[in-house]
N, CA, C and O atoms as a DFTB+ gen file, in Angstrom:
312 C
 N C O
     1  1      56.747     -61.026     -77.931
     2  2      56.121     -60.912     -78.603
     3  2      54.999     -60.313     -77.837
     4  3      54.206     -59.387     -78.009
     5  1      55.324     -61.505     -76.616
     6  2      54.320     -60.651     -75.321
     7  2      53.699     -59.853     -74.925
     8  3      52.556     -59.464     -74.683
     9  1      55.948     -59.412     -74.856
    10  2      55.816     -57.530     -74.399
    11  2      55.410     -57.008     -75.135
    12  3      54.707     -56.047     -74.821
    13  1      55.601     -57.315     -76.479
    14  2      55.219     -55.823     -77.315
    15  2      53.255     -56.053     -77.127
    16  3      52.581     -55.035     -76.972
    17  1      52.755     -57.051     -77.157
    18  2      51.206     -57.112     -76.503
    19  2      50.819     -56.365     -75.725
    20  3      49.950     -55.506     -75.872
    21  1      51.556     -56.671     -74.625
    22  2      51.156     -55.876     -73.319
    23  2      51.051     -54.203     -72.985
    24  3      50.356     -53.432     -72.323
    25  1      52.434     -54.178     -74.066
    26  2      52.725     -52.239     -74.119
    27  2      51.453     -51.320     -75.854
    28  3      51.171     -50.157     -76.142
    29  1      51.224     -52.228     -76.274
    30  2      49.918     -52.194     -76.715
    31  2      48.648     -52.044     -75.526
    32  3      47.938     -51.045     -75.409
    33  1      48.573     -53.064     -74.839
    34  2      47.850     -52.656     -74.205
    35  2      47.762     -52.026     -73.349
    36  3      46.672     -51.525     -73.075
    37  1      48.725     -51.830     -72.688
    38  2      48.744     -50.264     -71.733
    39  2      48.674     -49.015     -72.454
    40  3      48.667     -47.937     -71.861
    41  1      48.639     -49.086     -73.305
    42  2      49.090     -47.738     -74.612
    43  2      47.012     -47.355     -74.640
    44  3      46.358     -46.321     -74.501
    45  1      46.643     -48.819     -74.893
    46  2      45.145     -48.195     -75.644
    47  2      44.570     -47.729     -73.721
    48  3      43.823     -46.798     -73.421
    49  1      45.379     -48.962     -72.528
    50  2      43.851     -47.802     -71.058
    51  2      44.500     -47.052     -71.372
    52  3      44.404     -46.900     -72.590
    53  1      45.493     -46.137     -70.735
    54  2      45.886     -45.126     -70.790
    55  2      45.087     -44.563     -71.281
    56  3      44.261     -43.841     -70.722
    57  1      45.213     -44.851     -72.721
    58  2      43.811     -43.551     -73.952
    59  2      42.145     -43.886     -73.723
    60  3      41.133     -43.276     -74.071
    61  1      42.270     -44.613     -73.289
    62  2      40.387     -45.214     -72.877
    63  2      40.500     -43.986     -71.785
    64  3      39.695     -43.058     -71.705
    65  1      41.648     -44.170     -70.974
    66  2      41.413     -43.460     -69.551
    67  2      41.108     -42.035     -69.898
    68  3      40.062     -41.529     -69.490
    69  1      41.897     -41.406     -70.573
    70  2      42.413     -39.836     -70.797
    71  2      41.202     -39.546     -71.839
    72  3      40.904     -38.484     -72.387
    73  1      40.632     -40.755     -71.932
    74  2      39.482     -40.010     -72.956
    75  2      38.141     -39.596     -71.297
    76  3      37.339     -38.778     -70.846
    77  1      38.563     -40.430     -71.150
    78  2      37.042     -40.129     -70.727
    79  2      37.112     -39.534     -68.619
    80  3      36.222     -39.494     -67.769
    81  1      38.659     -39.182     -68.559
    82  2      38.761     -37.725     -68.514
    83  2      38.455     -37.046     -68.689
    84  3      37.594     -36.565     -67.952
    85  1      38.949     -36.296     -69.994
    86  2      38.778     -35.388     -70.995
    87  2      37.335     -35.174     -70.556
    88  3      36.880     -34.522     -69.616
    89  1      36.650     -36.016     -71.644
    90  2      34.777     -35.955     -70.824
    91  2      34.557     -35.583     -69.380
    92  3      33.674     -34.795     -69.043
    93  1      35.353     -36.150     -68.564
    94  2      33.737     -35.253     -66.430
    95  2      34.899     -34.182     -66.819
    96  3      35.443     -35.064     -66.154
    97  1      35.930     -33.096     -67.247
    98  2      36.464     -32.436     -66.966
    99  2      35.658     -31.533     -68.025
   100  3      35.466     -30.395     -67.598
   101  1      35.237     -31.736     -69.078
   102  2      34.552     -31.305     -70.242
   103  2      33.120     -30.917     -69.308
   104  3      32.971     -29.764     -68.904
   105  1      32.249     -31.828     -69.056
   106  2      30.881     -32.077     -67.913
   107  2      30.898     -30.684     -66.454
   108  3      30.106     -29.782     -66.185
   109  1      31.816     -31.000     -66.011
   110  2      32.965     -29.873     -64.694
   111  2      33.121     -28.618     -65.552
   112  3      32.452     -27.760     -64.977
   113  1      33.724     -28.046     -66.738
   114  2      33.736     -26.987     -66.685
   115  2      33.195     -26.218     -66.763
   116  3      33.661     -25.122     -66.453
   117  1      32.093     -26.332     -67.155
   118  2      30.778     -25.453     -67.768
   119  2      30.382     -24.614     -66.245
   120  3      30.512     -23.416     -65.996
   121  1      30.037     -25.346     -65.663
   122  2      29.269     -25.341     -64.361
   123  2      30.701     -24.444     -63.544
   124  3      30.019     -23.557     -63.032
   125  1      32.035     -24.133     -63.142
   126  2      33.206     -23.446     -63.432
   127  2      32.139     -22.117     -63.529
   128  3      30.997     -22.496     -63.788
   129  1      32.283     -20.502     -63.362
   130  2      32.458     -19.572     -63.748
   131  2      33.193     -18.388     -63.420
   132  3      32.900     -17.565     -62.553
   133  1      33.998     -18.381     -64.057
   134  2      35.355     -17.630     -63.696
   135  2      34.949     -16.157     -63.627
   136  3      34.417     -15.577     -64.573
   137  1      35.278     -15.496     -62.262
   138  2      34.725     -14.454     -61.868
   139  2      35.302     -12.897     -62.876
   140  3      36.493     -12.989     -63.170
   141  1      34.622     -11.596     -63.384
   142  2      34.560     -11.082     -64.636
   143  2      34.121     -10.226     -64.348
   144  3      32.910     -10.259     -64.131
   145  1      34.646      -9.330     -64.230
   146  2      34.013      -7.172     -63.613
   147  2      32.724      -7.068     -63.911
   148  3      31.888      -6.382     -63.322
   149  1      32.493      -8.126     -65.328
   150  2      31.431      -7.115     -65.833
   151  2      30.188      -8.503     -65.391
   152  3      29.856      -9.401     -66.164
   153  1      29.661      -8.306     -63.875
   154  2      28.914      -9.630     -64.094
   155  2      27.822      -8.620     -63.711
   156  3      28.041      -7.412     -63.629
   157  1      26.171      -9.417     -63.393
   158  2      25.159      -9.084     -63.518
   159  2      24.574      -8.799     -61.378
   160  3      24.079      -7.998     -60.585
   161  1      25.013      -9.832     -61.486
   162  2      24.448      -9.995     -60.370
   163  2      25.220     -10.038     -58.915
   164  3      24.938     -10.693     -57.911
   165  1      26.637      -8.813     -59.231
   166  2      26.798      -8.967     -57.825
   167  2      28.003      -9.541     -58.583
   168  3      27.935     -10.178     -59.634
   169  1      29.376      -9.154     -57.744
   170  2      30.674      -9.893     -58.004
   171  2      29.998     -11.497     -57.178
   172  3      29.235     -11.829     -56.271
   173  1      31.308     -12.386     -58.709
   174  2      31.326     -13.921     -58.579
   175  2      31.806     -14.530     -57.069
   176  3      32.665     -14.171     -56.264
   177  1      30.815     -15.633     -57.094
   178  2      31.783     -16.049     -55.369
   179  2      33.112     -16.202     -56.307
   180  3      32.903     -16.243     -57.520
   181  1      34.856     -16.316     -55.711
   182  2      35.915     -16.789     -55.984
   183  2      35.756     -18.203     -55.683
   184  3      34.728     -18.871     -55.799
   185  1      37.056     -18.622     -55.227
   186  2      37.168     -20.212     -55.602
   187  2      37.306     -20.282     -53.305
   188  3      36.808     -21.052     -52.484
   189  1      37.722     -19.722     -53.243
   190  2      37.639     -20.458     -51.199
   191  2      36.178     -20.563     -51.808
   192  3      35.698     -21.623     -52.211
   193  1      35.445     -19.180     -51.829
   194  2      33.794     -19.739     -51.318
   195  2      33.326     -20.576     -51.851
   196  3      32.305     -21.167     -51.498
   197  1      33.850     -20.745     -52.611
   198  2      32.910     -22.042     -53.287
   199  2      33.591     -23.365     -52.968
   200  3      33.212     -24.504     -53.239
   201  1      35.107     -22.794     -52.083
   202  2      34.710     -23.915     -51.105
   203  2      34.583     -24.504     -49.972
   204  3      34.195     -25.594     -49.552
   205  1      35.188     -23.096     -49.386
   206  2      33.981     -22.933     -48.146
   207  2      32.462     -23.906     -48.507
   208  3      31.975     -24.771     -47.779
   209  1      32.124     -23.596     -49.391
   210  2      30.316     -24.266     -49.126
   211  2      30.136     -25.347     -49.808
   212  3      29.008     -25.828     -49.692
   213  1      31.243     -26.184     -50.833
   214  2      31.098     -27.233     -50.867
   215  2      31.716     -28.119     -49.777
   216  3      31.426     -29.307     -49.919
   217  1      32.860     -27.701     -48.234
   218  2      32.981     -28.224     -47.538
   219  2      32.191     -27.671     -46.300
   220  3      32.404     -28.250     -45.235
   221  1      31.185     -26.482     -46.305
   222  2      29.801     -27.084     -45.465
   223  2      29.040     -27.633     -45.857
   224  3      28.456     -28.156     -44.907
   225  1      28.564     -27.917     -46.821
   226  2      27.350     -28.776     -47.565
   227  2      28.645     -30.657     -47.262
   228  3      28.138     -31.720     -46.902
   229  1      29.669     -30.546     -47.448
   230  2      29.030     -32.516     -47.252
   231  2      29.805     -32.659     -45.581
   232  3      29.992     -33.791     -45.137
   233  1      30.218     -31.409     -44.739
   234  2      29.841     -31.888     -43.459
   235  2      28.763     -31.344     -42.969
   236  3      28.962     -31.091     -41.781
   237  1      27.587     -31.002     -43.348
   238  2      26.405     -31.306     -43.028
   239  2      25.913     -31.990     -42.709
   240  3      25.456     -32.205     -41.587
   241  1      25.828     -32.997     -44.413
   242  2      25.582     -34.644     -44.631
   243  2      26.008     -34.866     -44.464
   244  3      26.362     -35.519     -45.445
   245  1      26.982     -35.091     -43.409
   246  2      27.639     -36.766     -42.871
   247  2      26.746     -36.095     -41.505
   248  3      25.724     -36.579     -41.018
   249  1      27.334     -35.069     -41.143
   250  2      27.095     -35.569     -39.882
   251  2      25.230     -35.552     -39.367
   252  3      24.756     -36.182     -38.422
   253  1      24.210     -34.319     -40.658
   254  2      22.204     -35.753     -40.669
   255  2      23.361     -37.064     -40.668
   256  3      23.898     -37.405     -39.614
   257  1      23.623     -37.652     -41.804
   258  2      24.313     -39.175     -41.126
   259  2      24.720     -39.790     -40.626
   260  3      24.419     -40.974     -40.778
   261  1      25.832     -39.334     -39.540
   262  2      25.865     -39.706     -38.401
   263  2      24.474     -39.792     -37.353
   264  3      24.150     -40.828     -36.772
   265  1      23.607     -38.262     -37.224
   266  2      22.996     -38.441     -36.455
   267  2      21.071     -40.077     -37.580
   268  3      20.567     -41.132     -37.193
   269  1      20.906     -39.387     -38.574
   270  2      20.240     -40.520     -39.494
   271  2      21.206     -42.012     -38.631
   272  3      20.225     -42.650     -38.251
   273  1      22.117     -42.628     -38.279
   274  2      22.278     -43.632     -37.758
   275  2      22.866     -44.008     -36.287
   276  3      23.271     -45.124     -35.961
   277  1      22.826     -42.688     -35.354
   278  2      22.730     -42.678     -34.469
   279  2      20.869     -42.907     -33.741
   280  3      20.451     -43.496     -32.744
   281  1      20.248     -42.184     -34.737
   282  2      18.489     -42.482     -34.025
   283  2      17.839     -43.812     -35.063
   284  3      16.732     -43.593     -35.554
   285  1      18.458     -45.041     -35.358
   286  2      18.875     -46.294     -35.928
   287  2      19.311     -47.063     -35.469
   288  3      19.164     -48.221     -35.861
   289  1      20.075     -46.708     -34.380
   290  2      20.290     -48.095     -33.776
   291  2      20.005     -47.635     -32.202
   292  3      20.526     -48.132     -31.204
   293  1      19.351     -46.902     -32.235
   294  2      18.157     -46.316     -29.903
   295  2      17.805     -46.844     -31.014
   296  3      18.216     -47.981     -31.249
   297  1      17.359     -46.487     -31.526
   298  2      15.327     -47.224     -32.069
   299  2      15.491     -48.637     -32.324
   300  3      14.305     -48.964     -32.302
   301  1      16.206     -49.835     -32.578
   302  2      15.910     -50.952     -33.618
   303  2      16.899     -51.627     -31.457
   304  3      16.765     -52.795     -31.093
   305  1      17.704     -50.560     -30.543
   306  2      18.108     -51.380     -29.339
   307  2      16.809     -51.385     -28.508
   308  3      16.075     -50.464     -28.150
   309  1      16.752     -52.927     -28.286
   310  2      15.284     -53.233     -27.748
   311  2      15.309     -52.458     -25.941
   312  3      14.307     -52.521     -25.228
């Protein structure tokens, strides 16, 4: 009986996680525009270009955070 409840509980948790993942993917999907030949603003960025721009933004954010941390550390030392 305990095994049956464990299995049912596990299935419920998996179903909840699947629903949450589906909602997250649907929320992200409209932001991804598939490249088409009939785009009004020229060519759409490729997946590689989008990936590089995201990587560059993350790198800039990390560098900015490190600089802020170094500045705070140097200001707090007497």
